[in-house]
C-alpha positions, 0 to 999 in steps of 0.5 A: 499499499503506497503511503504519501510524505512530503505533504507539510509544505502544501498544508501550511502553504499560504495559498492554502491557507487562503482557500481554507478561509474562503471555504470555511466562510461559506454561508457564514460570511456575516457573522462576528467571528468571521469578520473579526478573522477577515478584518485583518486576513493577511495577518491572522493567516500569516500567525496561523502559518507560523503557529502550524510551522513551529508546531505551537498551534493548539486548538481552541475551545469547543462551543457545544449544543443539544439538538433534538431533532432528527435525534438527540445528539451533541453537536460541537463547534470549533472557534473559526481559525480551527475551521480554516486548519480543517480545511487546510489539512483536508484539501491536502490529504482527502485526495489521497483517501478519496480515491480508495473509497468504494463508489458507494460510500455517501455523505461528506463527499463531492457529489456523493450526497443525500440525494444520490444515495437516495437514488441508489438505495431505491434502485437497490430496493426495487431490484432485491426482494430483502434488505439487511438495514443497519445503524451503528449505534452512538457512531461518532461518540464511539471512534476509538483514537488509537484505531483512528490514527492507525488507519491514517497511518496506512496512507500518511507517512509525512510526520509533521502532517501527522503531528496536526492530524494527532492534534486535532484528534487529541483535542476532541472535546468529551462526547456522549459517554459509551461504555461497550465491551469487546473481546479481550477487555478487561473491566477498565478497557471501555474507561482507559481508551480515548474516543469520540470525535466532535459532530461539528468538524470537517476533520470529523466527518472525513475521518469517519469515513476512513474509519469505515472504509475498511468495513465497506471494502470488507463487505463488498470484498469478502461478502461479495456483497454487489448491492450495498451502500453506507450513508455516514453510520447507516448502511444496507445490503441487498439480496434476494437470498434470505440465509445470505443476508441472516449469515452476513449480519453475524460476520458484520458484527464481528467485523465491527468489533475490531473497530470497537463498533456495534449495530444497533439492536433494534435499528438493525433489522432484515425485511422484506423491500416491499414494505417500504424501508426508510432512508434519508428521511423518504420511505422508499415503496416499490412504486412511489416514495413517500416524505417521512411524517416527521421530516415533514413537520420539521419542515413545516415548523421551519416555514412558520419560523421563516415566516417570523423572521421575514416578518422581524426583518431578521432575514432577507427576501433572498435568504427566504427565498433560498430556503424555500427552493432548497426544501422544494428541491429536496421534496421533489425527490419524492412523490411530492407534487400534490403535497408541494402545491398545498404547501406553497400555495398557501405561503403568504410572507409579509 
């Protein structure tokens, strides 16, 4: 396996840091912390470059908040200058790993987003009788730091770049506690291993794909699962052979244990595709696709909130239009023509 060195000069290159700053501010350009950083952008980037060069750079403190939808999660927001560093790092190392990902690994990849995943899932659902759909239990809080670093070192050998990677991983704030035992553990093992990545980081999303990349190849190449896809920590195998999928589940559980991961005992199920599985917020049936009721309820709530914000003058007409068009485009991936007519024909914004 080829390993890459001499990456550091590209990571800390001023033009790369400048590009990273532009990437980090997308959609956030007028926030106070971004405006402060951009006020003296050249000096901020020069100082950041020097700290990286001297390896005196230290990540700042995360701001955390809890979200309840679509499921309870702890979201962590890194300081803006740290997000610039995350983009600078990913700009250099992402292409190295991108070429190793399987075709049907989705999310946090350019061109491999929600709707492309939905299209592929629908194709597999309508061409197979059975589906093994699994969800990894508490995925981001369970990612083991030592295992992750070993996986990254399989492709990267540049000491300085590895120092930055380790610094980012080691600075992860405390996540939801996970106590799980695996073969060979003693009673204190789960408490002694460093685990968890902050969900809000670009690097965390990228590292999460790397963490399960070997698993993807195992399913495709060892289990010979032709119809398989993964979206972050949700994955699915399709087949006309019930026994194949039942046996695959047992082998999958053993492999995931080597990564100190477990599949959710309730959300992971083997069933007929004709009953209409749920994926990325949609119900996929043999002849039509519906939006999940919970997603529709949240969307209606967001529309009411947008009306209030627009009436109060806190968002512009352009921002309002962009949000509505984005949601309408999302709905268009299901059979929702009448639904969209019903919702948008009654919208009045003042």
